[in-house]
C-alpha positions in Angstrom: -21.2 1.3 9.0 -19.2 4.5 8.4 -15.4 4.3 8.1 -12.9 7.1 8.4 -9.7 5.4 7.2 -7.1 7.8 5.9 -5.0 6.4 3.0 -2.0 8.1 1.4 0.5 7.2 -1.3 3.9 8.9 -1.6 6.4 8.9 -4.5 9.7 10.2 -3.3 13.0 10.8 -5.0 15.9 10.5 -2.5 19.2 12.2 -3.1 21.8 9.4 -3.6 24.1 10.7 -0.9 21.2 10.6 1.6 20.1 6.9 1.1 21.9 5.7 4.2 20.3 8.3 6.4 16.9 7.7 4.8 17.2 4.0 5.8 18.0 4.9 9.4 15.3 7.6 10.0 12.7 5.5 8.1 13.4 2.5 10.2 13.0 4.4 13.4 9.8 6.0 12.1 8.3 2.6 11.3 9.4 1.0 14.6 8.0 3.7 16.8 4.8 4.0 14.8 4.3 0.2 15.2 5.0 0.3 18.9 3.4 3.5 20.0 0.5 4.4 17.7 -2.7 2.4 17.9 -4.2 4.3 15.0 -1.4 3.7 12.5 -2.8 0.6 10.8 -0.5 -0.1 7.8 2.7 1.3 6.5 5.0 0.2 3.7 8.1 1.7 2.1 10.4 0.4 -0.6 12.0 1.5 -3.9 11.0 0.9 -7.4 12.7 -2.2 -8.8 16.2 -1.3 -10.0 15.8 2.3 -8.9 17.2 2.7 -5.4 16.5 6.4 -5.1 12.9 6.2 -6.2 11.0 5.5 -3.0 7.4 4.6 -2.6 5.5 4.9 0.8 2.0 3.7 1.4 0.1 4.4 4.6 -3.3 3.7 6.2 -4.5 5.3 9.4 -7.7 4.6 11.4 -8.9 8.2 11.0 -7.7 11.8 10.7 -6.9 12.2 14.4 -4.6 9.1 14.2 -2.8 10.7 11.3 -2.4 14.0 13.2 -1.0 12.1 16.2 1.5 10.4 14.0 2.6 13.7 12.4 3.0 15.3 15.8 5.2 12.5 17.1 8.9 12.9 17.7 9.9 10.1 15.3 7.9 11.5 12.5 9.3 15.0 13.1 12.8 13.6 12.8 11.8 12.0 9.5 10.2 15.3 8.3 13.4 17.2 9.2 15.4 14.7 7.1 12.9 15.0 4.2 13.5 18.7 3.8 17.0 18.1 2.6 16.9 14.4 1.7 14.5 14.4 -1.2 14.8 16.1 -4.5 11.1 15.4 -5.5 7.9 14.5 -3.7 4.4 13.5 -4.9 1.6 12.8 -2.5 -1.7 11.1 -3.6 -4.6 11.0 -1.3 -6.7 7.9 -1.8 -10.3 7.1 -1.1 -10.3 3.6 0.5 -12.5 1.1 -1.4 -11.6 -2.5 -0.5 -9.1 -3.2 2.3 -8.5 -6.9 3.1 -5.6 -8.7 4.8 -4.8 -11.7 6.9 -5.9 -10.9 10.5 -2.5 -11.0 12.1 0.1 -8.4 13.1 2.9 -8.0 10.5 6.3 -6.7 11.1 9.0 -6.8 8.4 11.6 -4.2 9.2 15.2 -5.6 9.2 14.7 -9.0 7.5 13.4 -10.2 4.2 10.2 -8.5 3.3 7.3 -10.3 1.5 6.7 -9.7 -2.2 5.2 -6.2 -2.5 3.5 -4.9 -5.6 1.6 -1.7 -6.6 -0.8 -1.5 -9.5 -2.3 1.6 -11.0 -5.4 1.1 -13.1 -7.7 3.6 -14.9 -11.4 2.6 -15.0 -14.3 4.5 -16.8 -16.3 6.5 -14.3 -19.6 4.9 -15.2 -18.0 1.4 -14.6 -16.8 2.1 -11.0 -19.7 0.3 -9.2 -19.5 -2.9 -11.1 -15.6 -2.8 -11.1 -15.6 -2.4 -7.4 -18.0 -5.4 -6.9 -15.8 -7.6 -9.1 -12.6 -6.5 -7.4 -14.1 -7.1 -3.9 -15.3 -10.6 -4.8 -11.9 -11.6 -6.3 -9.9 -10.1 -3.3 -12.1 -11.9 -0.8 -11.6 -15.2 -2.6 -7.9 -14.7 -2.8 -7.6 -14.0 1.0 -9.8 -17.0 1.9 -8.3 -19.5 -0.5 -4.6 -18.6 -0.8 -2.3 -18.9 2.2 0.4 -16.8 0.4 -1.9 -13.8 -0.1 -1.3 -11.6 3.0 -3.0 -8.3 2.0 -4.9 -6.8 -1.0 -5.8 -3.1 -0.6 -7.6 -0.9 -3.1 -8.3 2.8 -3.2 -9.1 5.5 -5.7 -7.2 8.8 -6.3 -9.2 11.5 -4.6 -8.1 14.0 -7.2 -8.7 11.7 -10.2 -11.5 9.2 -9.2 -11.1 7.1 -12.3 -7.6 6.1 -11.2 -7.4 3.1 -8.8 -4.3 1.9 -6.9 -3.9 -1.7 -5.6 -1.3 -2.5 -3.0 -0.6 -6.2 -2.9 1.3 -8.3 -0.3 2.3 -11.9 -1.0 4.4 -14.2 1.1 6.9 -14.5 -1.7 7.1 -14.2 -5.5 6.0 -17.9 -5.8 2.8 -17.0 -4.0 2.2 -14.2 -6.5 2.8 -16.4 -9.4 0.4 -19.0 -8.0 -2.2 -16.2 -7.4 -2.1 -15.2 -11.1 -3.1 -18.8 -12.2 -6.0 -19.2 -9.8 -9.6 -19.5 -11.3 -10.8 -16.5 -9.3 -8.0 -14.2 -10.6 -8.6 -15.5 -14.2 -12.3 -14.7 -13.8 -11.4 -11.2 -12.5 -9.3 -10.6 -15.6 -12.1 -11.8 -17.9 -14.8 -9.7 -16.2 -12.7 -6.5 -16.1 -11.1 -6.7 -19.5 -13.5 -4.2 -21.0 -13.5 -1.9 -17.9 -9.8 -1.2 -17.5 -8.5 1.5 -19.8 -4.9 1.6 -18.6 -2.6 -0.3 -16.3 0.9 0.2 -14.7 2.6 -2.3 -12.4 5.4 -1.6 -9.9 7.4 -4.2 -7.9 9.1 -3.1 -4.7 12.6 -3.8 -3.6 14.1 -3.4 -0.1 10.6 -3.2 1.3 9.5 -2.6 4.9 6.0 -3.3 6.2 4.1 -2.9 9.5 0.5 -3.7 10.0 -1.9 -4.2 12.9 -3.8 -6.8 10.9 -7.1 -5.0 11.3 -8.0 -4.4 7.7 -10.8 -6.7 6.6 -13.3 -4.2 5.2 -15.4 -3.8 2.0 -16.1 -0.1 2.4 
């Protein structure tokens, strides 16, 4: 079965004096996207831990047309207008979706306490991609099925650098993440991929927002 999901990752540096305005226009963009756009499946924003101006945004759309509809919307246009003056730096990474799994329920965390959000960047040898993906998918499926505190595990590869993988992880809280790390399936994943992963960087979100339709249960 063919899938046309569009997956993007943004690293944004906000000007300190624009943080309040960013919070307002970002909240409106998320709220309207959740309420009005059927094809906007998953959106997250937050800042790097201890770095309030270093913003990270992660998005998944059902297809290219859904993304184009989002970009044409009034709420996104207001955000884009802010972005022209509100950010001092902007990096956009297009991702090839690989494994997208989440609990099948609508999720809305906008003004209250967000769940525990993490982003991992891994580099894997090109020749090891098929076996790495198989191991990853098995571990992610086990985690979603066996752990109530695992809400979403989403993996994609950098389209411009296919050996680089990004994993976006959503846990009910930090305790759920710590429990996940000790599970047999995660320990098995670490053992099986120890020789496959060349490099790894981890990022924890603060002040996170998240919306999701709850539709992502795909091994692509």
